[in-house]
LOTOR-332796 format. One record per residue (C-alpha): x negated, y negated, z; residue number from 1; residue in three letters. Coordinates in nm, 3 decimals. Each point is the difference from the previous one (the first is absolute). Last residue first. Example, Ala and Ser with C-alpha at 12.3 -4.5 7.8 and 13.67 -1.06 7.14 Angstrom:
BEGIN
[pt [-1.367,0.106,0.714],2,"SER"] [pt [0.137,0.344,0.066],1,"ALA"] 
end
This chain:
BEGIN
[pt [-12.990,-9.620,8.959],412,"UNK"] [pt [0.325,-0.134,0.068],411,"UNK"] [pt [0.195,0.244,0.155],410,"UNK"] [pt [0.266,0.099,-0.276],409,"UNK"] [pt [-0.325,-0.058,-0.266],408,"UNK"] [pt [-0.206,0.267,0.186],407,"UNK"] [pt [0.336,0.238,0.008],406,"UNK"] [pt [0.041,-0.063,-0.338],405,"UNK"] [pt [-0.359,0.101,-0.110],404,"UNK"] [pt [0.032,0.333,0.178],403,"UNK"] [pt [-0.169,0.091,0.308],402,"UNK"] [pt [-0.227,0.265,0.099],401,"UNK"] [pt [-0.311,-0.194,0.018],400,"UNK"] [pt [0.076,-0.360,0.074],399,"UNK"] [pt [-0.418,-0.117,0.005],398,"UNK"] [pt [-0.010,-0.362,0.063],397,"UNK"] [pt [0.351,-0.100,0.188],396,"UNK"] [pt [0.004,0.389,0.142],395,"UNK"] [pt [-0.327,-0.113,0.181],394,"UNK"] [pt [0.248,-0.211,0.178],393,"UNK"] [pt [0.038,0.248,0.252],392,"UNK"] [pt [-0.340,0.110,0.047],391,"UNK"] [pt [-0.030,0.151,0.391],390,"UNK"] [pt [0.388,0.192,-0.003],389,"UNK"] [pt [-0.034,-0.013,-0.368],388,"UNK"] [pt [-0.336,0.142,0.009],387,"UNK"] [pt [0.070,0.257,0.299],386,"UNK"] [pt [0.319,0.162,-0.186],385,"UNK"] [pt [-0.221,0.055,-0.348],384,"UNK"] [pt [-0.245,0.162,0.272],383,"UNK"] [pt [0.287,0.216,0.193],382,"UNK"] [pt [0.110,0.121,-0.376],381,"UNK"] [pt [-0.336,0.125,-0.158],380,"UNK"] [pt [-0.152,-0.255,-0.285],379,"UNK"] [pt [-0.048,0.178,-0.307],378,"UNK"] [pt [0.326,0.112,-0.145],377,"UNK"] [pt [0.195,-0.326,0.129],376,"UNK"] [pt [-0.323,-0.179,-0.125],375,"UNK"] [pt [0.027,0.135,-0.349],374,"UNK"] [pt [0.332,-0.002,-0.057],373,"UNK"] [pt [-0.008,-0.357,0.063],372,"UNK"] [pt [-0.274,-0.071,-0.169],371,"UNK"] [pt [0.168,0.167,-0.351],370,"UNK"] [pt [0.317,-0.194,0.113],369,"UNK"] [pt [-0.226,-0.319,0.015],368,"UNK"] [pt [-0.155,0.055,-0.332],367,"UNK"] [pt [0.320,0.077,-0.175],366,"UNK"] [pt [0.190,-0.344,0.134],365,"UNK"] [pt [-0.330,-0.201,-0.129],364,"UNK"] [pt [-0.030,0.176,-0.366],363,"UNK"] [pt [0.404,-0.102,-0.019],362,"UNK"] [pt [-0.098,-0.321,0.092],361,"UNK"] [pt [-0.268,-0.045,-0.240],360,"UNK"] [pt [0.254,0.104,-0.281],359,"UNK"] [pt [0.215,-0.227,0.126],358,"UNK"] [pt [-0.271,-0.268,-0.031],357,"UNK"] [pt [-0.080,0.121,-0.337],356,"UNK"] [pt [0.351,-0.010,-0.179],355,"UNK"] [pt [0.336,0.171,-0.014],354,"UNK"] [pt [0.289,-0.164,0.274],353,"UNK"] [pt [0.042,0.220,0.301],352,"UNK"] [pt [0.314,0.069,0.155],351,"UNK"] [pt [0.075,0.126,0.325],350,"UNK"] [pt [0.372,0.016,0.213],349,"UNK"] [pt [-0.008,0.090,0.378],348,"UNK"] [pt [0.310,0.137,0.104],347,"UNK"] [pt [0.188,-0.002,0.358],346,"UNK"] [pt [0.238,0.223,0.164],345,"UNK"] [pt [0.254,-0.010,0.259],344,"UNK"] [pt [0.030,0.191,0.304],343,"UNK"] [pt [0.266,0.139,0.273],342,"UNK"] [pt [-0.155,0.252,0.237],341,"UNK"] [pt [0.013,-0.244,0.261],340,"UNK"] [pt [-0.204,-0.125,0.379],339,"UNK"] [pt [-0.236,0.311,-0.016],338,"UNK"] [pt [-0.094,-0.084,-0.389],337,"UNK"] [pt [-0.104,-0.358,0.106],336,"UNK"] [pt [-0.237,0.105,0.261],335,"UNK"] [pt [-0.186,0.177,-0.282],334,"UNK"] [pt [-0.155,-0.336,-0.161],333,"UNK"] [pt [-0.005,0.044,-0.364],332,"UNK"] [pt [0.012,-0.340,-0.111],331,"UNK"] [pt [0.352,-0.100,-0.101],330,"UNK"] [pt [0.303,-0.204,0.194],329,"UNK"] [pt [0.149,0.060,0.294],328,"UNK"] [pt [0.313,-0.118,-0.125],327,"UNK"] [pt [0.330,-0.038,0.227],326,"UNK"] [pt [0.291,0.043,-0.206],325,"UNK"] [pt [0.346,-0.120,-0.023],324,"UNK"] [pt [-0.027,-0.334,0.164],323,"UNK"] [pt [0.251,-0.295,-0.018],322,"UNK"] [pt [0.257,0.099,0.261],321,"UNK"] [pt [-0.234,0.064,0.273],320,"UNK"] [pt [0.043,0.279,0.270],319,"UNK"] [pt [-0.228,0.249,-0.253],318,"UNK"] [pt [-0.256,-0.239,-0.008],317,"UNK"] [pt [0.019,-0.096,0.368],316,"UNK"] [pt [-0.038,0.393,0.040],315,"UNK"] [pt [-0.360,0.030,-0.186],314,"UNK"] [pt [-0.127,-0.326,0.165],313,"UNK"] [pt [0.064,0.203,0.306],312,"UNK"] [pt [-0.148,0.336,-0.086],311,"UNK"] [pt [-0.309,-0.220,-0.182],310,"UNK"] [pt [-0.059,-0.148,0.365],309,"UNK"] [pt [0.041,0.309,0.188],308,"UNK"] [pt [-0.256,0.193,-0.244],307,"UNK"] [pt [-0.256,-0.305,0.038],306,"UNK"] [pt [0.042,0.026,0.382],305,"UNK"] [pt [-0.089,0.368,0.042],304,"UNK"] [pt [-0.022,-0.062,0.376],303,"UNK"] [pt [-0.321,0.110,-0.025],302,"UNK"] [pt [-0.101,-0.280,-0.206],301,"UNK"] [pt [0.068,-0.275,0.244],300,"UNK"] [pt [-0.324,-0.127,0.046],299,"UNK"] [pt [-0.035,0.006,-0.400],298,"UNK"] [pt [0.262,-0.264,-0.027],297,"UNK"] [pt [0.169,0.008,-0.366],296,"UNK"] [pt [-0.042,-0.161,-0.284],295,"UNK"] [pt [0.226,-0.029,-0.333],294,"UNK"] [pt [0.013,-0.013,-0.360],293,"UNK"] [pt [0.161,0.050,-0.310],292,"UNK"] [pt [0.358,0.207,0.058],291,"UNK"] [pt [0.205,-0.124,-0.282],290,"UNK"] [pt [0.337,-0.039,0.124],289,"UNK"] [pt [0.225,0.101,-0.337],288,"UNK"] [pt [0.380,-0.117,-0.086],287,"UNK"] [pt [-0.066,-0.258,-0.260],286,"UNK"] [pt [-0.317,-0.140,0.167],285,"UNK"] [pt [-0.177,0.014,0.343],284,"UNK"] [pt [-0.333,-0.059,0.106],283,"UNK"] [pt [-0.105,0.235,0.268],282,"UNK"] [pt [-0.225,-0.112,0.321],281,"UNK"] [pt [-0.055,0.187,0.317],280,"UNK"] [pt [-0.114,-0.124,0.386],279,"UNK"] [pt [-0.120,0.160,0.294],278,"UNK"] [pt [-0.135,-0.084,0.380],277,"UNK"] [pt [0.185,-0.331,-0.006],276,"UNK"] [pt [-0.050,-0.105,0.387],275,"UNK"] [pt [0.267,0.011,0.286],274,"UNK"] [pt [-0.032,0.354,0.056],273,"UNK"] [pt [0.018,0.117,-0.293],272,"UNK"] [pt [0.147,-0.201,-0.283],271,"UNK"] [pt [0.067,0.144,-0.324],270,"UNK"] [pt [-0.004,-0.220,-0.330],269,"UNK"] [pt [0.182,0.005,-0.346],268,"UNK"] [pt [-0.072,-0.204,-0.297],267,"UNK"] [pt [0.291,0.085,-0.248],266,"UNK"] [pt [-0.052,-0.247,-0.278],265,"UNK"] [pt [0.191,-0.044,-0.296],264,"UNK"] [pt [0.231,-0.305,0.106],263,"UNK"] [pt [-0.159,-0.265,-0.279],262,"UNK"] [pt [-0.168,-0.218,0.285],261,"UNK"] [pt [-0.091,0.345,0.167],260,"UNK"] [pt [-0.175,0.100,-0.322],259,"UNK"] [pt [-0.181,-0.336,-0.035],258,"UNK"] [pt [-0.177,0.047,0.335],257,"UNK"] [pt [-0.102,0.347,0.002],256,"UNK"] [pt [-0.123,-0.032,-0.351],255,"UNK"] [pt [-0.196,-0.315,0.136],254,"UNK"] [pt [-0.129,0.184,0.288],253,"UNK"] [pt [-0.119,0.319,-0.174],252,"UNK"] [pt [-0.179,-0.170,-0.290],251,"UNK"] [pt [-0.189,-0.209,0.299],250,"UNK"] [pt [-0.062,0.349,0.167],249,"UNK"] [pt [-0.085,0.133,-0.314],248,"UNK"] [pt [-0.272,-0.248,-0.062],247,"UNK"] [pt [-0.201,0.023,0.321],246,"UNK"] [pt [-0.059,0.408,-0.074],245,"UNK"] [pt [0.002,0.092,0.334],244,"UNK"] [pt [0.365,0.013,0.026],243,"UNK"] [pt [-0.013,0.327,-0.191],242,"UNK"] [pt [-0.144,0.206,0.300],241,"UNK"] [pt [-0.354,0.088,0.074],240,"UNK"] [pt [0.012,0.279,0.110],239,"UNK"] [pt [-0.181,0.221,0.295],238,"UNK"] [pt [0.359,0.143,0.116],237,"UNK"] [pt [-0.009,-0.276,0.251],236,"UNK"] [pt [-0.099,-0.254,-0.219],235,"UNK"] [pt [0.349,0.112,-0.249],234,"UNK"] [pt [0.212,-0.064,0.316],233,"UNK"] [pt [-0.160,-0.315,0.116],232,"UNK"] [pt [0.023,-0.149,-0.326],231,"UNK"] [pt [0.325,0.096,-0.023],230,"UNK"] [pt [0.127,-0.130,0.337],229,"UNK"] [pt [-0.205,-0.317,-0.091],228,"UNK"] [pt [0.185,-0.092,-0.335],227,"UNK"] [pt [0.344,0.081,0.073],226,"UNK"] [pt [-0.044,-0.204,0.335],225,"UNK"] [pt [-0.127,-0.303,-0.172],224,"UNK"] [pt [0.335,0.032,-0.251],223,"UNK"] [pt [0.214,0.052,0.290],222,"UNK"] [pt [-0.117,-0.356,0.110],221,"UNK"] [pt [0.013,-0.170,-0.362],220,"UNK"] [pt [0.318,0.128,-0.032],219,"UNK"] [pt [0.177,-0.119,0.304],218,"UNK"] [pt [0.088,-0.373,-0.105],217,"UNK"] [pt [0.172,0.151,-0.362],216,"UNK"] [pt [0.229,0.210,0.204],215,"UNK"] [pt [0.088,0.376,-0.085],214,"UNK"] [pt [-0.225,0.240,0.166],213,"UNK"] [pt [0.216,0.321,0.067],212,"UNK"] [pt [-0.019,0.150,0.334],211,"UNK"] [pt [-0.094,0.251,0.255],210,"UNK"] [pt [-0.034,-0.067,0.354],209,"UNK"] [pt [-0.131,0.244,0.262],208,"UNK"] [pt [-0.109,0.021,0.378],207,"UNK"] [pt [-0.161,0.336,0.020],206,"UNK"] [pt [0.065,0.328,0.114],205,"UNK"] [pt [0.360,0.041,-0.105],204,"UNK"] [pt [-0.040,-0.173,-0.349],203,"UNK"] [pt [-0.334,0.196,-0.067],202,"UNK"] [pt [0.169,0.310,0.150],201,"UNK"] [pt [0.288,-0.009,-0.227],200,"UNK"] [pt [-0.179,-0.056,-0.290],199,"UNK"] [pt [-0.177,0.299,-0.001],198,"UNK"] [pt [0.245,0.214,0.101],197,"UNK"] [pt [0.178,-0.137,-0.372],196,"UNK"] [pt [-0.344,0.082,-0.185],195,"UNK"] [pt [-0.023,0.304,0.143],194,"UNK"] [pt [0.151,0.304,-0.186],193,"UNK"] [pt [-0.039,-0.180,-0.325],192,"UNK"] [pt [-0.298,-0.065,0.043],191,"UNK"] [pt [-0.167,0.274,0.121],190,"UNK"] [pt [0.181,0.212,-0.242],189,"UNK"] [pt [-0.168,-0.220,-0.322],188,"UNK"] [pt [0.212,-0.008,-0.302],187,"UNK"] [pt [0.256,-0.257,0.089],186,"UNK"] [pt [0.302,0.011,-0.157],185,"UNK"] [pt [0.203,0.122,0.278],184,"UNK"] [pt [-0.073,-0.299,0.184],183,"UNK"] [pt [0.131,-0.236,-0.285],182,"UNK"] [pt [0.317,0.165,0.034],181,"UNK"] [pt [-0.004,-0.064,0.387],180,"UNK"] [pt [-0.067,-0.375,-0.093],179,"UNK"] [pt [0.307,0.007,-0.206],178,"UNK"] [pt [0.027,-0.049,-0.416],177,"UNK"] [pt [-0.047,-0.303,-0.196],176,"UNK"] [pt [-0.365,-0.036,0.171],175,"UNK"] [pt [-0.154,0.243,-0.275],174,"UNK"] [pt [-0.341,0.039,0.072],173,"UNK"] [pt [-0.284,-0.054,-0.194],172,"UNK"] [pt [-0.343,0.181,-0.104],171,"UNK"] [pt [-0.234,-0.128,-0.250],170,"UNK"] [pt [-0.155,0.185,-0.294],169,"UNK"] [pt [-0.280,-0.120,-0.197],168,"UNK"] [pt [-0.228,0.029,-0.350],167,"UNK"] [pt [0.260,0.242,-0.222],166,"UNK"] [pt [-0.204,-0.001,-0.343],165,"UNK"] [pt [0.052,-0.167,-0.309],164,"UNK"] [pt [-0.219,-0.036,-0.283],163,"UNK"] [pt [0.058,-0.173,-0.289],162,"UNK"] [pt [-0.142,0.090,-0.308],161,"UNK"] [pt [0.326,0.168,-0.196],160,"UNK"] [pt [0.146,-0.398,-0.049],159,"UNK"] [pt [0.060,-0.323,0.198],158,"UNK"] [pt [0.384,0.055,-0.104],157,"UNK"] [pt [0.036,0.323,0.146],156,"UNK"] [pt [-0.155,-0.118,0.354],155,"UNK"] [pt [0.209,-0.327,-0.027],154,"UNK"] [pt [0.336,0.177,-0.049],153,"UNK"] [pt [-0.059,0.279,0.277],152,"UNK"] [pt [-0.120,-0.261,0.230],151,"UNK"] [pt [0.249,-0.259,-0.025],150,"UNK"] [pt [0.293,0.205,0.196],149,"UNK"] [pt [-0.257,0.047,0.301],148,"UNK"] [pt [0.073,0.336,0.156],147,"UNK"] [pt [-0.351,0.084,0.060],146,"UNK"] [pt [-0.047,-0.355,0.178],145,"UNK"] [pt [-0.321,-0.155,-0.191],144,"UNK"] [pt [-0.315,-0.012,0.279],143,"UNK"] [pt [-0.275,-0.077,-0.269],142,"UNK"] [pt [-0.006,-0.115,-0.295],141,"UNK"] [pt [-0.299,-0.026,-0.181],140,"UNK"] [pt [-0.090,-0.153,-0.347],139,"UNK"] [pt [-0.359,0.001,-0.085],138,"UNK"] [pt [-0.176,-0.125,-0.305],137,"UNK"] [pt [0.159,-0.346,-0.015],136,"UNK"] [pt [0.004,-0.308,-0.211],135,"UNK"] [pt [0.124,0.132,-0.322],134,"UNK"] [pt [0.360,-0.086,0.023],133,"UNK"] [pt [0.197,0.180,-0.268],132,"UNK"] [pt [0.070,0.312,0.184],131,"UNK"] [pt [0.051,-0.225,0.322],130,"UNK"] [pt [0.323,-0.171,-0.173],129,"UNK"] [pt [0.110,0.309,-0.157],128,"UNK"] [pt [0.004,0.186,0.352],127,"UNK"] [pt [0.192,-0.349,0.175],126,"UNK"] [pt [0.240,0.033,-0.310],125,"UNK"] [pt [0.087,0.360,0.081],124,"UNK"] [pt [0.033,-0.031,0.358],123,"UNK"] [pt [0.232,-0.265,-0.028],122,"UNK"] [pt [0.221,0.129,-0.290],121,"UNK"] [pt [0.029,0.307,0.183],120,"UNK"] [pt [0.069,-0.111,0.342],119,"UNK"] [pt [0.263,-0.243,-0.134],118,"UNK"] [pt [0.306,0.177,0.181],117,"UNK"] [pt [-0.107,-0.184,0.324],116,"UNK"] [pt [-0.213,-0.340,-0.026],115,"UNK"] [pt [-0.359,0.193,-0.005],114,"UNK"] [pt [-0.290,-0.047,0.243],113,"UNK"] [pt [-0.301,0.183,-0.082],112,"UNK"] [pt [-0.090,0.190,0.312],111,"UNK"] [pt [-0.167,0.061,0.345],110,"UNK"] [pt [0.127,0.179,0.256],109,"UNK"] [pt [-0.305,-0.102,0.215],108,"UNK"] [pt [-0.154,-0.309,0.151],107,"UNK"] [pt [-0.303,-0.059,0.223],106,"UNK"] [pt [-0.275,0.248,-0.006],105,"UNK"] [pt [-0.312,-0.144,0.116],104,"UNK"] [pt [-0.355,-0.032,-0.217],103,"UNK"] [pt [0.176,-0.163,-0.341],102,"UNK"] [pt [0.142,0.191,-0.299],101,"UNK"] [pt [0.392,-0.060,0.087],100,"UNK"] [pt [0.221,-0.247,0.104],99,"UNK"] [pt [0.056,-0.147,-0.350],98,"UNK"] [pt [0.015,0.290,-0.212],97,"UNK"] [pt [-0.309,0.119,-0.245],96,"UNK"] [pt [-0.160,-0.144,-0.331],95,"UNK"] [pt [-0.389,0.091,0.017],94,"UNK"] [pt [-0.276,-0.136,-0.259],93,"UNK"] [pt [-0.292,0.246,0.093],92,"UNK"] [pt [-0.374,-0.159,0.037],91,"UNK"] [pt [-0.115,0.355,-0.074],90,"UNK"] [pt [-0.344,-0.069,0.173],89,"UNK"] [pt [0.124,-0.116,0.351],88,"UNK"] [pt [0.281,-0.314,0.080],87,"UNK"] [pt [0.382,0.091,-0.097],86,"UNK"] [pt [0.122,-0.267,-0.195],85,"UNK"] [pt [0.366,-0.097,0.084],84,"UNK"] [pt [0.359,-0.041,-0.107],83,"UNK"] [pt [0.348,0.005,0.183],82,"UNK"] [pt [0.317,0.133,-0.005],81,"UNK"] [pt [0.389,-0.065,0.117],80,"UNK"] [pt [0.129,0.099,-0.355],79,"UNK"] [pt [0.332,-0.211,-0.008],78,"UNK"] [pt [0.323,0.100,-0.189],77,"UNK"] [pt [0.325,-0.199,-0.090],76,"UNK"] [pt [-0.043,-0.337,0.015],75,"UNK"] [pt [0.251,-0.215,-0.179],74,"UNK"] [pt [-0.184,-0.213,-0.280],73,"UNK"] [pt [0.261,-0.021,-0.208],72,"UNK"] [pt [-0.181,0.183,-0.323],71,"UNK"] [pt [-0.053,0.300,0.281],70,"UNK"] [pt [-0.282,0.015,0.303],69,"UNK"] [pt [-0.233,0.246,0.076],68,"UNK"] [pt [-0.281,-0.088,0.276],67,"UNK"] [pt [-0.365,0.151,-0.029],66,"UNK"] [pt [-0.198,-0.160,0.322],65,"UNK"] [pt [-0.365,0.060,-0.048],64,"UNK"] [pt [-0.132,-0.206,0.259],63,"UNK"] [pt [-0.352,-0.102,0.003],62,"UNK"] [pt [-0.312,0.240,0.170],61,"UNK"] [pt [-0.425,-0.067,0.002],60,"UNK"] [pt [0.012,0.020,0.363],59,"UNK"] [pt [0.288,0.137,0.202],58,"UNK"] [pt [0.355,-0.140,0.057],57,"UNK"] [pt [0.027,0.065,0.358],56,"UNK"] [pt [0.166,-0.250,0.186],55,"UNK"] [pt [0.195,-0.288,-0.258],54,"UNK"] [pt [0.066,0.341,-0.206],53,"UNK"] [pt [0.202,0.217,0.268],52,"UNK"] [pt [0.158,-0.343,0.115],51,"UNK"] [pt [0.147,-0.039,-0.311],50,"UNK"] [pt [0.074,0.366,-0.026],49,"UNK"] [pt [0.195,0.000,0.305],48,"UNK"] [pt [0.170,-0.298,-0.098],47,"UNK"] [pt [0.114,0.115,-0.326],46,"UNK"] [pt [0.146,0.322,0.146],45,"UNK"] [pt [-0.107,0.347,-0.156],44,"UNK"] [pt [-0.082,0.090,0.324],43,"UNK"] [pt [0.294,0.000,0.178],42,"UNK"] [pt [0.173,0.197,-0.247],41,"UNK"] [pt [0.313,0.033,-0.224],40,"UNK"] [pt [-0.187,0.149,-0.365],39,"UNK"] [pt [0.376,0.092,-0.111],38,"UNK"] [pt [0.019,-0.381,-0.075],37,"UNK"] [pt [0.266,-0.298,0.036],36,"UNK"] [pt [-0.176,-0.095,0.331],35,"UNK"] [pt [-0.309,0.023,-0.173],34,"UNK"] [pt [0.061,-0.249,-0.271],33,"UNK"] [pt [0.122,-0.240,0.235],32,"UNK"] [pt [-0.330,0.043,0.161],31,"UNK"] [pt [-0.197,-0.097,-0.258],30,"UNK"] [pt [0.225,-0.295,-0.151],29,"UNK"] [pt [0.007,-0.146,0.332],28,"UNK"] [pt [-0.394,0.020,-0.006],27,"UNK"] [pt [-0.078,-0.058,-0.352],26,"UNK"] [pt [-0.169,-0.323,-0.002],25,"UNK"] [pt [-0.234,0.123,0.295],24,"UNK"] [pt [-0.179,0.247,-0.227],23,"UNK"] [pt [-0.047,-0.252,-0.308],22,"UNK"] [pt [-0.160,-0.212,0.237],21,"UNK"] [pt [-0.216,0.264,0.138],20,"UNK"] [pt [-0.168,0.065,-0.357],19,"UNK"] [pt [0.033,0.318,-0.250],18,"UNK"] [pt [0.387,0.039,-0.105],17,"UNK"] [pt [0.024,0.225,-0.303],16,"UNK"] [pt [0.307,0.011,-0.232],15,"UNK"] [pt [0.206,0.266,-0.110],14,"UNK"] [pt [0.329,0.007,-0.266],13,"UNK"] [pt [0.273,0.128,0.067],12,"UNK"] [pt [0.286,0.091,-0.208],11,"UNK"] [pt [0.286,0.183,0.123],10,"UNK"] [pt [0.162,0.343,0.039],9,"UNK"] [pt [0.183,0.148,0.281],8,"UNK"] [pt [-0.084,0.313,0.148],7,"UNK"] [pt [0.286,0.210,0.157],6,"UNK"] [pt [-0.054,0.210,0.243],5,"UNK"] [pt [0.143,0.318,0.024],4,"UNK"] [pt [0.179,0.147,0.301],3,"UNK"] [pt [0.120,0.361,0.065],2,"UNK"] [pt [0.242,0.144,0.305],1,"UNK"] 
end
């Protein structure tokens, strides 16, 4: 059976919000709009974006929130953007999504938020505002869901010069089915055959308790465990861990606190032999549990503690009436493909305003591409690997082989 979507007609005007007071003033209207949109996602919530801006607002940046309202002041759309000026020779003025453009990846499934049925009107209003605004050189929007209802209208309204491409892919598990059905879709043969056995073995040979943390008085202690276990796991592998960045730990602690209050948190722990050995946090909204961060005791690595923990969390989501999907989120880690063959793609858009700064930017990109090709042609793979292992940070200064979008996403 085919269905058709009727686009509703409305006359909208755009307004640019650039300061924190204006950001704070639309909190309730923002979330009300999101609740009546097709862009329903935790990472588009006002509280998440407000926290991100307070924590990660880059130097030489300001809010660039574009709202769309009708003649009565009713909110029909929000473009959750910010503006920044880059360093270097080009001094490029960029407009991008809140949640992107810094050194740590925090947000996915980003989009222009539109009231249901008004996607075309909102997209055209925001695109028209951008065309008339001269205070930007590059529009760069990363991680828009490929199935976005706003995306095709926005691309068309921006014109033929806009570039788009797939930038990320995320795996997810449909938790409306049974555990047996989920296991049957695992692409890793070893995982599919052994995951239940590994869990039974752990619970048989050790005293184990798996539970969901939902009491405010337990939150700080369990978050301490999450930080400790995450850092221990990555340090055991020779890495530094996300929580080595103090601002990320502050960000996570506050996000966990307000998400528990808003009933949008899943914080699971696995206690083994009387001590917390694994913790996993997911943010839940609109039926999706977004797996965001975890930590496992490296001393228990031989017991496949990480895999067992994921099994327990996914099974808990299957048993929860309010969760329809367990989302591994993007990033391309190979282990995610083993858990599910169900994926979603994300798109990035780029549009350059004609001008001297844009031309300098294009020249820089082409220079990096030439240098990257030369580097990979001249330097043998074994030496490149040696350089990466010993001078990983060199990529911050000589990003050979990386396109400019990847640099922006990594905050380089």
